[in-house]
N, C-alpha and C positions, 0 to 999 in steps of 0.2 A: 850728599851721595848722588852720583850720576845714575839715573835710571837706565838710560841707554848709553852704551859706550860712545864717547865723543867721535871716534873714528867712524862708527856705524852711522851716526847722524850726519856727519860730513859727507859720507858716501851717498846716502839717500838724497841729501839735498843737491849734490852734484849730478846725480843720475837723473833727477827730475827737476831741473831748474825752472824757476818762474820767469816767463818772458814779459811779465806785466811790470812796466816801470813804476807804477804807483805803488805796488806791493814792495818793490825794492826800495823805494823812497821811505816807505813806512818802516821797513826793517832797519834802514840806516838811522832813522830818527830814534827808534827804540834802542838801538845799540849805543848811540851817542848820549841819550838821556838815561841809560840803564833802566829803561822802562819795560816791565814784564809784558810780553805778548806771547800768544800761543806758538808762534813760529810757523814756518812753511810746512813742516810735516803734519802738524795738527790742523793747520789751515786747510790743506788739501783734503783731509779727512772730513772736516766740517762741510766743505763744498760738496764732497761726494755724498754725504748723508742727505743734504738738501736735494741733490739730484735723484737719489735712490727713492725718496718718498714723495718726490714732486712737490716739495714744500712751497706754500704760498704765503704763510704767515709765521714769522719767527720772532721770538722774544728773547732779548739778551739781558741778563741780570749782571751788570758790570761790563762796560764796553770799552773803557779807555779811549783812545783816539780812533777807534773804529776798525782795527786790524782784523779781528775775527769776523765782524759784521761784513767787511769787504769780501772776505772769502765766502761767506754765506751768500752774498749778493751774486757771486759768480755761479752759484749752483741753483739759486731759487728761480721760479718761473718768472718770465719777463714782467708780468704785472704784479709780482709779489711785493710784500711789504715786510720790512724789518723794523721792529721797535726796539730801540737801544735805551739803556739807562746808564747814567754816568754822574758821578759826584762832582766832577770838575767842569766848570764852564769852558775853560780853555781847551781841555780835551775834547769836549763836545763840539766846539767850534772847529777844531782841527778835523774831526771826523766828517762834519758837514763839508768842509773844504775838499777833502779827498774824494768824497762821493760826487761833488759837483765837478771836480776835475775829470772824473771817469764818466760823467754824463748819467749817473745813477741816482741823482739826488731825490727823484720821485719815489724811490724805493725806501728811503730812510726817514724815520721819525726818531728823534732823540730827545729824551726827557732828562733834565738835570735835577738830581736829588738822590735820595736814598732808594735803592733799587726795590726793596721789598715794599716800601710804602707806595712807590709809583705803580708797582704791579697791582696793588689793590684797585686801581682805577680802570684796569683792563681785564674784563672777565674771560677774554678769549673767545673761542678756542684757538690755540696755536698748534702748528704742525711740529715745531721744534722750540724748546726752551733751553737756552744755554746759560749756565750759571758759572760766574767767576767773580764772586764777591768775597768779603771777609769770611774766612773759613769757619769761624765760630758760628756764623749765621747759616751755614749750609743745611742743618736739619730743618730749621724754620723755612728756608727757601724751598725745600722739597714739599713741605706741608702746604705752602701757599701756591706752589706752581702746579702741583698734580691736578687739582680741579680745572685748571686753565689749559691743560694739554688734551688734545683730542685723542680718541682711541686710535691706536696705530701711530701715534706721534712719538717723538723722541725727546727724552730729557737727558741733556749732555752736560757733564760737569768737568771742569779743569782742575788740575792740581790735586788729584785724588791720591797720589803717593807722597806728595809734599816733601820732595828731596829725600825720601827714605825715612822720614821722621815717624811714619806710621809703624815702623818696626820697633820703636822705643815705647817706654812707659811714661813718656813726658806728659806732664799735667797742663801743658800749654793749651789755651782755649782753641787755637786753630787746629792743633792735632786732634783734640778731643772732638771738635766739630766734624772733621773729616771722618774720623772713626765711627762716629754715631751715624753719619749719613751713609757710609758704606754698609753698616749693619742693616739699616732700614731699607736700603735699595735691594739688598740681596734677600731680605726676608719679606718683602712686600708681595702680596698676592696680586697687586695691580701692575707690577712691572717685571720685566725680564732684563736682567742687567749683566753686562760684561765690563770689566775694567781692563783697558789696554795699557800696558807699560810703555807708552809712547811719550817722549819728552818727560813731563812730570806726572804722567798718569791721567788718563781720560776715561771717565765712565760714560757708557752709552746704555740708556734704559728705554726699552720699548714699552709703551703703555698697552696693556692687554685689554 
């Protein structure tokens, strides 16, 4: 199921095109490889969120070849740092290459391995934690991330509508993981949450 009508997405992408050749290259690679990325509409949102709270330290749980991290880098303070986690050495190397090409390599640290295990090594606090890992791990991700997020920081999660599958009674572990996380986000006394139906659904939770 398309969350946003494709014509609306096309309109928004055309009315606010990116002039950054590195982003366009990354988008071309993602299209060619059929590799999931957040896309330019969510990317602009991530950049804006970093600008709004003047983020200096960002943690990404699941980074691919650095597309979302690159958008964060455009919004973070000049001396800011982004810690990325990625299971693939090849994707991690590609992310480093893109950041070097942009002259932003000092902003990036990327750890290869399982995101939730890597996070255990970093107590924080972080200004933003962005999660895009296996969906069945989402509830555990929240549990581990929340103590590492500063008060006033943002916990942002991609794929929160999972192509409309959240409307079904599917017993798929990914669907159940997203539904459990959604319930915990909205019922948490420590967070104020909104889910935006942008692309595949993005949740933004403010730590109170």
